[in-house]
N, C-alpha and C positions, 0 to 999 in steps of 0.2 A: 367285131365283123359287125357290117351292117347289112342290112336287109330293108327294103323297098315296100311296100303297099300302097294301092291308089285306089282310092274311091272317091263317091259324090258329093259328099256332104260328112264335114268332122264337128260335131255335138260337143264343147264342154260343158261339161256340168247332171246331176245327176238326180236334182232333185223334182219332181215331177212337173217342173217346166222343161225340161231336156229329157225324161224319158216320156213324157208326154208326146213331143217330137220328133224322138225316134220310133214308136210304134206307128206314127203316122207316117211318117217321109217312109216308112220302110211297105205300111202294106202300101202304097203309092207307085212302088215300084221303084226309089231310088235305094241305090248302097251306100248306107251312111255307119257311121259306128260314135260310140259313145264314149268320152274320156272321161274318167274320173280323180280328182288328186288323193280324196281321201272316200269316208263311208259313201252308198247312195241314198240319198235321203238326208245327209248328214247335218243340214242346216237348218233352212226356213221348214221344211218338208215336215219333218221331225217334231221340232219345234212349234207347227201349226195344231190350230183345238180344231182343226178337221169340220168347219163347219163353211156349206158349201149356202153364199150368199144370196140372194135373189133380189140385190137391188135395193131392198127396204132407203139404207143408209142415206141414197139418191135421192129418193121419195120424201123423205123423212125434212132435206137440204132444200127441198126447191126445185131441183136440177131436173129436166129432163134434155137433157143430152145424149149423144148417140152412141157413150159408152153408160147412160144409165140401162138403154135399150139389149147393151151386150151383156152388162150382170144381170137383168132382168129375167132372161131366155135360158141364165146356165142350170138353174134346177133343172129343169126338163129334160138339158142338157146330159149333167150327170145321169140321171136317172135313167134315161134308156141306156146309156152305155152299164149301168149295174144291174137292167134286166137284157142286157149283151145282143140292145135294138139300137150303139149308139156306132162312134166312131170306130171306137178301142171295147172290145168285148171286158167288164169289168163286173163279171156275174161273182167272180172271188173275191170280191170286198163288203168288207163288212160295215153295214151302214151302225154305227151307235145309239142314232134314234131317230127316226123318223119325223117328230115333227121338232122344233124351236120354240121359244115362249119366250115371253116379253113382262116384265114382273113389274110391277108400280106402284111404286107405296098410297097411301089412302091419299095423303093432302096432296095430291097432282091429278086425283081424282077425274074430277070436272074440265080442268085442261086439258087433259089430254083426251076425255072423251071428244072433245069438241074441235082439238087436230086430226084425229082418225078420222073422224065424220068427216072431214074434208073430199074432196070428189080425187087427188088425188090417191089417197089414201083408200078409199070405200070398197070393200071387196078383197082387198089386199092380208089388212092384221086384222083379226076376229077376236073379242072379248070371248075366253072360254068358259062357262057356265059353270058354278061352284058346283056342281054334280061330277060334273065331267075333271073334273081340278086331277092334276097327279097326286097320290097320297102327301107327296110331302108340305104340297101348296094344301093338304085337308087339313092338316094340324095347324094350320099360320096360326098364330095368337096374336100377330099385327094385321092389321085388315093392310087389306090394296088389291090390287084388278089383275090377272093376270091373261094376257094373248097370243092367241097363236098365230107363228109369224108362215110366210114361205120357208122360210129355211131347213134344211137338215142336217145332220154331220155322220162321218163316214168315220170312218177308222185307218189313221193314214199308215198303218205299220200293213198293214193287212193290205191297200192301195199301191204302197209301194213295190211289194211281192207281187199284183197284177199286173202292175207296167215291168217289172221284169221278166215275170214266165216266160216270155213269147223271146225277148231279146236278149235272153242273157248272152250268147254265144258273140255278141258283135260289143259289148259293154268291157271297159276295160279300165284297169287301175296305171296312173301313168304315178313316178315321182317327178312332181311342177319342177321341183329345184333343176331340172334335167332338161327340163320343154325350153327349147327355143324357133323364133319363127323366121323364115326365110323371104324376103321378098323378090321380084321380078323385075324388069327394067321397068315396066307396066305400073307398078308401087299393090299388085295385087301377091298374098301371101302365096305363094310356088308348090311350099313343103313346110314344113314342121320336122323335126328332131328330139326323138324318146330316147330316153340308155335305161339300161334293169341290169346292172353288175358289169359284166364285159361286153353286150352287146345291146346294138344302139340301131336304132328306127327309125327310116325316114320315111315318110307321109305325106300323097300329093291329093288335093281334093278338090275340087272347082270351090268349094263354098268350106267358111265356115263361121260358124253359128254358137256363140257365147251364149251361155243357160247358167251361169253357174252364180249364180246369185251377188253377196260380197264379193265373189271371187274373180264378178267379170273387172273390176278394176285392175286386178292384179292383171290378166289376163291383156287389154285394152293396152300397159303399157309393155308389156313385154312384146306385143305384138307391134308395137309404137304405131298404135291408133293414136287418133286428136281428137276427132272430134265429139265419142258417146263418152258420158261424164253421167256420171251415178252418185245418189245421197244414203246415208245409211236413217232411221228412223227407229232408235233402239226402242227395248221392249225389257222389265223385270216381270219376268213369269212367273206365277208360282204355284203351288204344290200342295195341296191338303190330301191327308193318305191316312184312310181308317176303313176299317172290314167292314162298320157297321152304317157306312156311310150310304144314304139313293143312290141310284143316276139322275141324276140331276142335267138338266142342259138350256141353260134360260140367261135373258140378257138382264139386267136391273141398273133401270135410267134413273132419273134426277128429275129436278123442275123441265131444265134448260132443251132437253130433248136432242142434246149433244149429235154428232155423229158418234159419239165414240161412250160403248154406256159406263156407268161406275163399273160395272164386274163383269163382269163375260165367263160363264157357269158350263164347264160341257165334262163327263164323270166316263174316266176312261178305268179296263182291268190292271192291273200290275200282276205283274209276272206270279206273282207270292196270293195272289186270287183278293188280295183288297183289291175297296174300292178308290179309286183317286178324284178327285174333285183339281182341274187345273184351270187357274185362276186368270184371267186377263182382262182390259177394258181398258178405264181410267185407271185404276188400280197401277198395272204394269209400266204404263205411260207416265205416269206421273211419279214410282219410282224408280226411274232411273239414277238416280244417283243418291236414294235413300240404301246404307247396307245392308247385307242379308238380312241380319238381327230385325232391321228396323222396316223393311218391305214383310216381314213374315207378324210383325207386331201391325203394321198397320191392314195386313189382311183377316188378323185377327177379327182386328176392333170394327173392320168392315161388316161381317160375315153376322159381326154378334150385330149391330146396327140392324142389318137389313133381315134376318132372320132370326130371332132371341127366340125365340122357339126349339131351336136351335142344336145339340151338343156335341161341344165337338171331345170332348174326352179329353182320351191319352192317342190323341191323332202324330201323328210324324210329318212337320213340316222343311220341306225344301224350296229353293225358289235357284234361278240362274238368269242370266240374261242371254237379248238372242237381239243381233239389228236385223232389219227390212232391209234391204234395198229393191230401189227404186233408180229407174231414170230419174237424171238433175234437167230440169227442163229450165229456161231460161222465161215463163213467168213466173219461177222458184213455188209453185203450184205444185204440191202434189201429184204423181198422175193420178187417174182411176180407170183407166182403161190399162191390159195390157199392152204395154209399147216396145220396138223396138228398134233401134239407130246403126245405118247403113251406114258404113265406109269400105270401100274396096271390095274384096270378098267376102267381110267377113259385116253377120249381123251380132248384133250387139242387142238380144233381148231379157225383156223382163218381165212378171206375167202380172205382178203388181199383188195379185191375190190366189188363192188357191183354186179361187174359186174360178179364175179366169183361166187358167190351164189352157184348157181347149180352145176360147178366141187367139190368143198368142201361138198356138200352131197351125189356127186358121190363116191370118193373117203372114206367118212369113211362109206358108206354102203358097199362098195367094203371087206371095211378092216373087219368090222362086218361078214360077209359071210363068208372071210378065216381063220375068230375067230370060225365058228363054232357058231358063238350068233344064235337061233333061236326065235321067243317068244311060252314065253310058261308061262305068267304071265295071269290071267280072266282080262279085262276090265270095271272093277266094279270102279269107281272115287264115289261112294257113303261117305264113309271117307274123301276122299279128299273136299269136298263139303259140311261137314261137319267144316270145319278147316278153309280155305281159300278162300278169295276171287276172283273175278278174276279181271289183271289188266287194267287201262286205256291207249288208243291210244295215243303215242303223235301227238303234232299238233307241223306245221312248227311254226317255231322262231320269226318272224314275228307278223304273228295276235294274 
């Protein structure tokens, strides 16, 4: 038995990029649905450290492109949403930390002071007075300097819940193995089909948007597209879990002032009440070819070097790999901004960074307006509800 459903826009991918776009499109009057083949947020979103960046990386590199300006405005954009005053009401999303810090060991102090005093960084990165240090750094037995950044940290699980809350009746799980695209004579996708048991569903749409992260590559292939290409940059993330760990949100930098800190730490509450330190940065990038045991050993050694006053005792360790999916550019450089590539009536999109999900939605909506795509379908999901169920929401990997 085959049912038919028509809509304005079909989004593939239930991470933060797809969910943000779904909210924006529907608030702008479009009839849109989102299709997910696994769990909502189960890829890069739940693996994210939840840091909303404010463009410091670009300032450190001396670049002041439009991309740098775009990400520089993201913290304010996100904060407006968290206060219920932005594009999307995210008042239910929890903040993990209002502030993010950068820790520099004593040997780099004079170089860093000169560097941060440059015109480009003045006023954006402030040294923290020792009287105002978080308790963990007040106990430091190694000399260093703490700086406060314009970044902050959100809880990605509650972010997912908020993005889903108002749209759950327009989000569906599909069996990716049953997905097929059908083109018309003009080369546009006319419709797609999916099935669930004995029931098949034909979905017609004006526009299709692929926001599936690493899954974009498979969708591009299945849809028979030629132009959009993607690349992956893998990470070997580490977490350490112990009830006595303090909450810590910090980049630890070396002497090179690289765009990738030696270690990036965020703190999270595990389901059993333990505190979790989630470790990324250069540790995660350089550790991609290490075994799990070797990566944990490298993380342990790095923490001992950076924080010799820290006692990990009977901490539990774990690690996993995650691929960052991005657009593949002809320049061979990695993209700095949110990006989409169009072919026929398909937009293949990558936010590049969690922070830039609002920027990606802006770009896509502006493009649809430029193409004069307007709402024409009826918003009746009865046929969808007969065939497709709702996907589950991803949970943190340490729970």
